[in-house]
VONUVEX-952300 format. One record per residue: residue number from 1; residue in one letter; x, y negated, z of N, C-alpha, C in turn. Coordinates in steps of 0.1 Angstrom, whole numbers, plus 5000, padded with zeros to 4 digits. Example, Ala and Ser with C-alpha at 12.3 -4.5 7.8 and 13.67 -1.06 7.14 Angstrom:
// residues 2
SITE	1	A	5132	5057	5078	5123	5045	5078	5132	5033	5078
SITE	2	S	5128	5022	5071	5137	5011	5071	5129	5000	5079
END
This chain:
// residues 191
SITE	1	M	3337	7723	5960	3351	7719	5962	3358	7724	5950
SITE	2	L	3364	7714	5943	3373	7718	5932	3387	7718	5936
SITE	3	V	3395	7728	5933	3409	7730	5937	3418	7732	5925
SITE	4	R	3429	7725	5924	3439	7728	5914	3449	7737	5921
SITE	5	H	3454	7746	5914	3464	7756	5919	3477	7749	5925
SITE	6	P	3484	7755	5933	3497	7750	5939	3508	7748	5928
SITE	7	Q	3518	7741	5931	3529	7738	5922	3537	7751	5918
SITE	8	T	3539	7752	5905	3547	7763	5900	3561	7758	5895
SITE	9	V	3570	7767	5892	3583	7763	5887	3581	7756	5874
SITE	10	A	3572	7760	5865	3569	7753	5853	3564	7739	5855
SITE	11	N	3555	7738	5865	3550	7724	5868	3562	7715	5873
SITE	12	A	3571	7720	5881	3582	7712	5886	3591	7708	5875
SITE	13	E	3592	7717	5865	3600	7714	5853	3593	7706	5842
SITE	14	R	3580	7703	5845	3571	7695	5837	3569	7702	5823
SITE	15	R	3566	7715	5824	3563	7723	5812	3548	7724	5811
SITE	16	F	3543	7725	5799	3529	7727	5797	3527	7742	5797
SITE	17	I	3519	7746	5808	3516	7761	5808	3500	7761	5809
SITE	18	G	3495	7768	5800	3481	7770	5799	3477	7784	5803
SITE	19	R	3479	7793	5794	3475	7807	5795	3486	7816	5802
SITE	20	S	3498	7811	5802	3509	7819	5808	3510	7815	5823
SITE	21	D	3518	7823	5830	3519	7820	5844	3533	7816	5848
SITE	22	S	3535	7812	5860	3548	7808	5865	3548	7810	5880
SITE	23	P	3559	7814	5886	3559	7816	5901	3558	7802	5908
SITE	24	L	3553	7803	5920	3552	7791	5929	3566	7787	5933
SITE	25	T	3567	7774	5935	3579	7768	5941	3578	7769	5956
SITE	26	A	3588	7765	5964	3587	7765	5979	3576	7755	5983
SITE	27	L	3575	7743	5976	3564	7734	5978	3551	7740	5975
SITE	28	G	3550	7748	5964	3538	7755	5960	3533	7765	5971
SITE	29	V	3542	7772	5977	3539	7781	5988	3533	7773	6000
SITE	30	A	3539	7762	6003	3533	7753	6014	3520	7748	6010
SITE	31	Q	3518	7744	5997	3505	7739	5993	3494	7750	5993
SITE	32	R	3498	7762	5990	3489	7773	5991	3483	7775	6005
SITE	33	A	3492	7774	6015	3488	7775	6029	3479	7763	6033
SITE	34	A	3482	7751	6028	3474	7739	6031	3460	7741	6024
SITE	35	L	3460	7746	6012	3447	7749	6005	3439	7759	6013
SITE	36	A	3445	7769	6019	3437	7779	6026	3431	7772	6038
SITE	37	Q	3438	7763	6045	3432	7756	6056	3421	7747	6052
SITE	38	A	3423	7740	6041	3412	7731	6036	3400	7738	6032
SITE	39	V	3401	7750	6026	3390	7758	6021	3383	7764	6034
SITE	40	A	3391	7768	6044	3385	7773	6056	3376	7763	6063
SITE	41	A	3381	7750	6063	3373	7740	6069	3361	7737	6061
SITE	42	F	3361	7738	6048	3350	7736	6040	3339	7747	6041
SITE	43	A	3344	7759	6044	3335	7771	6047	3326	7774	6035
SITE	44	P	3332	7777	6023	3324	7780	6012	3317	7794	6013
SITE	45	L	3305	7795	6007	3298	7807	6006	3302	7815	5993
SITE	46	H	3308	7808	5984	3312	7814	5971	3326	7808	5968
SITE	47	V	3335	7817	5962	3348	7813	5957	3349	7818	5943
SITE	48	F	3351	7808	5934	3353	7811	5920	3368	7808	5916
SITE	49	S	3373	7816	5907	3387	7814	5903	3390	7817	5889
SITE	50	S	3399	7810	5883	3406	7814	5870	3413	7827	5873
SITE	51	P	3414	7835	5862	3421	7848	5863	3436	7847	5864
SITE	52	I	3442	7835	5861	3456	7833	5861	3461	7834	5875
SITE	53	P	3472	7842	5878	3476	7844	5892	3479	7831	5900
SITE	54	R	3484	7820	5893	3487	7808	5901	3475	7803	5908
SITE	55	A	3463	7805	5902	3451	7800	5908	3444	7812	5916
SITE	56	L	3444	7824	5910	3437	7835	5916	3444	7839	5930
SITE	57	D	3457	7839	5930	3463	7843	5943	3460	7833	5954
SITE	58	A	3460	7820	5951	3456	7810	5960	3441	7812	5965
SITE	59	A	3433	7815	5955	3418	7817	5959	3417	7829	5968
SITE	60	R	3424	7840	5965	3423	7852	5973	3428	7849	5988
SITE	61	I	3438	7842	5989	3443	7838	6002	3434	7829	6010
SITE	62	A	3427	7820	6003	3419	7810	6009	3404	7815	6011
SITE	63	A	3400	7825	6004	3386	7829	6006	3383	7834	6020
SITE	64	P	3373	7829	6026	3369	7833	6040	3366	7848	6040
SITE	65	P	3368	7854	6052	3365	7868	6053	3351	7871	6049
SITE	66	G	3349	7881	6041	3336	7885	6036	3331	7878	6024
SITE	67	V	3339	7868	6019	3335	7861	6007	3344	7866	5995
SITE	68	A	3338	7873	5986	3345	7878	5974	3349	7867	5965
SITE	69	V	3360	7868	5958	3365	7859	5948	3358	7863	5935
SITE	70	I	3351	7854	5929	3345	7857	5916	3354	7851	5905
SITE	71	V	3360	7860	5897	3369	7856	5886	3361	7852	5874
SITE	72	E	3363	7840	5870	3356	7834	5858	3367	7831	5847
SITE	73	D	3366	7839	5836	3375	7836	5825	3374	7822	5820
SITE	74	D	3363	7816	5821	3361	7802	5815	3368	7792	5824
SITE	75	L	3373	7795	5835	3381	7786	5844	3396	7786	5840
SITE	76	I	3400	7794	5830	3414	7794	5826	3418	7780	5820
SITE	77	E	3430	7777	5820	3435	7764	5815	3434	7764	5800
SITE	78	V	3435	7752	5794	3435	7750	5780	3446	7758	5773
SITE	79	D	3444	7763	5761	3454	7770	5754	3462	7760	5746
SITE	80	F	3475	7759	5750	3484	7749	5744	3490	7753	5731
SITE	81	G	3487	7765	5727	3492	7770	5714	3508	7769	5713
SITE	82	L	3513	7763	5703	3527	7761	5701	3534	7753	5711
SITE	83	A	3527	7745	5719	3532	7737	5730	3534	7745	5743
SITE	84	E	3529	7757	5744	3529	7765	5756	3544	7766	5761
SITE	85	G	3546	7763	5773	3559	7764	5779	3569	7753	5776
SITE	86	L	3565	7744	5768	3575	7733	5764	3573	7720	5773
SITE	87	T	3584	7713	5773	3583	7699	5780	3580	7689	5769
SITE	88	H	3577	7677	5773	3574	7666	5763	3586	7665	5753
SITE	89	S	3598	7665	5758	3610	7663	5749	3611	7675	5739
SITE	90	E	3609	7687	5744	3609	7698	5735	3599	7698	5725
SITE	91	M	3587	7693	5728	3576	7692	5718	3580	7681	5708
SITE	92	A	3586	7670	5712	3590	7660	5703	3600	7665	5693
SITE	93	E	3610	7673	5698	3620	7679	5690	3614	7688	5679
SITE	94	R	3603	7694	5682	3597	7703	5673	3585	7696	5665
SITE	95	G	3583	7684	5667	3573	7676	5660	3559	7680	5664
SITE	96	I	3557	7684	5677	3544	7688	5682	3538	7677	5690
SITE	97	A	3526	7673	5688	3519	7663	5695	3506	7669	5701
SITE	98	L	3503	7664	5713	3490	7668	5719	3479	7659	5715
SITE	99	D	3467	7664	5713	3456	7656	5709	3444	7661	5717
SITE	100	Y	3440	7654	5728	3429	7657	5737	3416	7652	5732
SITE	101	D	3416	7644	5722	3403	7638	5718	3398	7641	5704
SITE	102	G	3407	7647	5696	3403	7649	5682	3395	7662	5680
SITE	103	P	3391	7664	5667	3383	7676	5664	3392	7689	5663
SITE	104	G	3405	7688	5661	3413	7699	5659	3418	7705	5673
SITE	105	P	3427	7714	5673	3432	7720	5685	3440	7709	5693
SITE	106	V	3441	7711	5706	3448	7703	5715	3463	7702	5711
SITE	107	A	3468	7714	5707	3482	7715	5701	3481	7725	5690
SITE	108	P	3489	7725	5680	3489	7734	5669	3488	7749	5674
SITE	109	G	3478	7756	5669	3476	7770	5673	3469	7771	5686
SITE	110	G	3464	7760	5692	3458	7761	5705	3443	7760	5704
SITE	111	E	3437	7756	5715	3422	7755	5717	3417	7742	5713
SITE	112	T	3406	7741	5707	3400	7728	5703	3393	7722	5715
SITE	113	L	3391	7709	5715	3384	7702	5726	3370	7707	5727
SITE	114	A	3363	7710	5715	3349	7715	5716	3348	7728	5723
SITE	115	A	3358	7737	5720	3358	7750	5726	3360	7749	5741
SITE	116	L	3370	7740	5745	3372	7738	5759	3360	7732	5766
SITE	117	E	3354	7722	5761	3342	7716	5767	3330	7726	5768
SITE	118	A	3329	7735	5757	3318	7745	5758	3320	7755	5769
SITE	119	R	3332	7760	5771	3334	7770	5781	3333	7763	5795
SITE	120	V	3338	7751	5796	3337	7744	5809	3322	7741	5812
SITE	121	A	3314	7738	5803	3300	7736	5805	3293	7749	5809
SITE	122	R	3297	7760	5803	3291	7773	5807	3295	7777	5821
SITE	123	V	3307	7776	5825	3311	7779	5838	3306	7770	5848
SITE	124	G	3305	7757	5845	3299	7747	5854	3285	7750	5857
SITE	125	A	3278	7755	5847	3264	7759	5849	3263	7771	5858
SITE	126	R	3271	7781	5856	3271	7793	5865	3275	7789	5879
SITE	127	I	3284	7780	5881	3288	7776	5895	3277	7769	5901
SITE	128	A	3271	7759	5894	3259	7752	5899	3248	7761	5903
SITE	129	A	3246	7771	5895	3235	7781	5897	3237	7789	5910
SITE	130	A	3249	7790	5915	3251	7797	5928	3244	7790	5939
SITE	131	G	3241	7777	5938	3232	7770	5947	3237	7768	5961
SITE	132	A	3249	7770	5964	3254	7768	5977	3269	7763	5977
SITE	133	R	3274	7762	5988	3288	7757	5990	3298	7766	5982
SITE	134	S	3305	7761	5972	3314	7768	5964	3327	7762	5964
SITE	135	A	3338	7770	5964	3352	7765	5961	3356	7771	5948
SITE	136	V	3362	7762	5940	3365	7766	5926	3380	7763	5924
SITE	137	F	3387	7774	5921	3402	7773	5919	3405	7774	5904
SITE	138	T	3411	7763	5899	3413	7762	5885	3426	7754	5882
SITE	139	H	3427	7748	5870	3438	7741	5865	3435	7727	5862
SITE	140	G	3446	7719	5860	3444	7704	5858	3434	7700	5847
SITE	141	G	3435	7706	5835	3425	7703	5825	3411	7706	5828
SITE	142	V	3409	7718	5833	3395	7723	5836	3390	7715	5848
SITE	143	F	3398	7712	5858	3395	7705	5870	3389	7691	5865
SITE	144	R	3396	7684	5856	3392	7671	5852	3379	7672	5844
SITE	145	R	3377	7682	5836	3365	7684	5828	3353	7687	5837
SITE	146	L	3355	7695	5847	3344	7698	5856	3340	7686	5864
SITE	147	L	3350	7679	5869	3348	7667	5877	3340	7657	5869
SITE	148	G	3345	7655	5857	3338	7645	5848	3323	7649	5844
SITE	149	A	3321	7662	5842	3308	7667	5839	3299	7665	5851
SITE	150	W	3303	7670	5862	3294	7669	5874	3291	7655	5879
SITE	151	L	3301	7646	5877	3299	7632	5880	3293	7624	5869
SITE	152	E	3291	7630	5858	3285	7624	5846	3293	7612	5841
SITE	153	L	3306	7614	5840	3316	7604	5836	3318	7605	5821
SITE	154	P	3321	7594	5814	3325	7595	5800	3338	7603	5798
SITE	155	R	3339	7610	5787	3351	7618	5785	3364	7611	5788
SITE	156	E	3366	7599	5783	3379	7592	5785	3381	7589	5800
SITE	157	A	3371	7589	5808	3373	7585	5822	3381	7596	5830
SITE	158	I	3380	7608	5825	3387	7619	5833	3402	7618	5834
SITE	159	W	3408	7610	5824	3422	7608	5824	3427	7598	5835
SITE	160	R	3417	7592	5841	3421	7582	5852	3423	7588	5865
SITE	161	F	3421	7601	5866	3423	7608	5879	3437	7615	5878
SITE	162	S	3445	7613	5888	3458	7619	5889	3455	7633	5897
SITE	163	V	3455	7643	5889	3451	7656	5895	3464	7664	5897
SITE	164	T	3470	7662	5909	3483	7668	5912	3481	7683	5916
SITE	165	N	3492	7690	5916	3491	7704	5921	3485	7704	5935
SITE	166	A	3476	7713	5938	3469	7714	5951	3460	7703	5954
SITE	167	A	3455	7696	5944	3445	7685	5945	3432	7692	5949
SITE	168	V	3424	7685	5957	3411	7690	5961	3401	7678	5960
SITE	169	A	3390	7681	5953	3379	7672	5952	3366	7678	5958
SITE	170	V	3360	7671	5967	3347	7676	5973	3336	7668	5967
SITE	171	I	3327	7675	5961	3315	7669	5954	3303	7673	5961
SITE	172	K	3294	7664	5965	3282	7667	5971	3270	7664	5961
SITE	173	V	3261	7674	5960	3250	7673	5951	3237	7672	5960
SITE	174	A	3230	7662	5958	3217	7660	5965	3207	7655	5956
SITE	175	D	3195	7661	5955	3185	7657	5946	3190	7656	5931
SITE	176	G	3199	7665	5928	3204	7665	5914	3214	7655	5911
SITE	177	Y	3218	7647	5921	3228	7636	5919	3241	7640	5926
SITE	178	A	3252	7640	5918	3265	7643	5924	3273	7631	5928
SITE	179	T	3279	7632	5940	3288	7621	5944	3301	7627	5948
SITE	180	L	3312	7620	5946	3325	7624	5950	3327	7620	5965
SITE	181	E	3328	7630	5974	3330	7627	5988	3344	7625	5992
SITE	182	S	3353	7633	5986	3367	7631	5989	3376	7636	5977
SITE	183	F	3388	7631	5976	3397	7635	5965	3411	7632	5969
SITE	184	G	3419	7642	5968	3433	7640	5972	3441	7653	5973
SITE	185	P	3453	7653	5977	3461	7665	5978	3458	7672	5991
SITE	186	A	3458	7686	5991	3456	7694	6003	3467	7692	6013
SITE	187	L	3479	7689	6008	3491	7688	6016	3496	7673	6014
SITE	188	A	3497	7666	6024	3502	7652	6023	3516	7651	6017
SITE	189	P	3518	7643	6007	3531	7642	6001	3541	7637	6011
SITE	190	E	3554	7642	6009	3565	7638	6018	3568	7623	6015
SITE	191	P	3571	7615	6026	3574	7601	6025	3587	7599	6017
END
């Protein structure tokens, strides 16, 4: 089970936050509760989480009794460098553009795509090696990369998934072949 963290104030303001944190909104608090129910129904034997509080707090609340949360630094969101904390319009005002496909950093002063993919591959292998039902709490960029890697999708295909806050994807692996069993928000959107 892949889980994106609940909505934060920065998410609601449409700010890029990678390595920094932001408090949950009221919707985020409701999403965290819905995630706890979804994870309980899934009954994981392992819970992995990014060390950033917006993901880690949700993982700790959702982890079943007796299941420790394994903090994985490689599950941290992409480093947005000079774009950290900015909106699209603020980036445009500063002449900052994001590049998720080039050889350089995603944003000036940030992480390269190669570094992101290498750490996601490392953590994906560690999670797969756990060999049992696992819940993984992470961020939008890492969620997409893990989903793409486990489903063996081409790199450009991961951008076709709308990974909202509190999105959950359940992937089943049988005979070394992964299939997407379900994908959507833990809390139904308001009409």
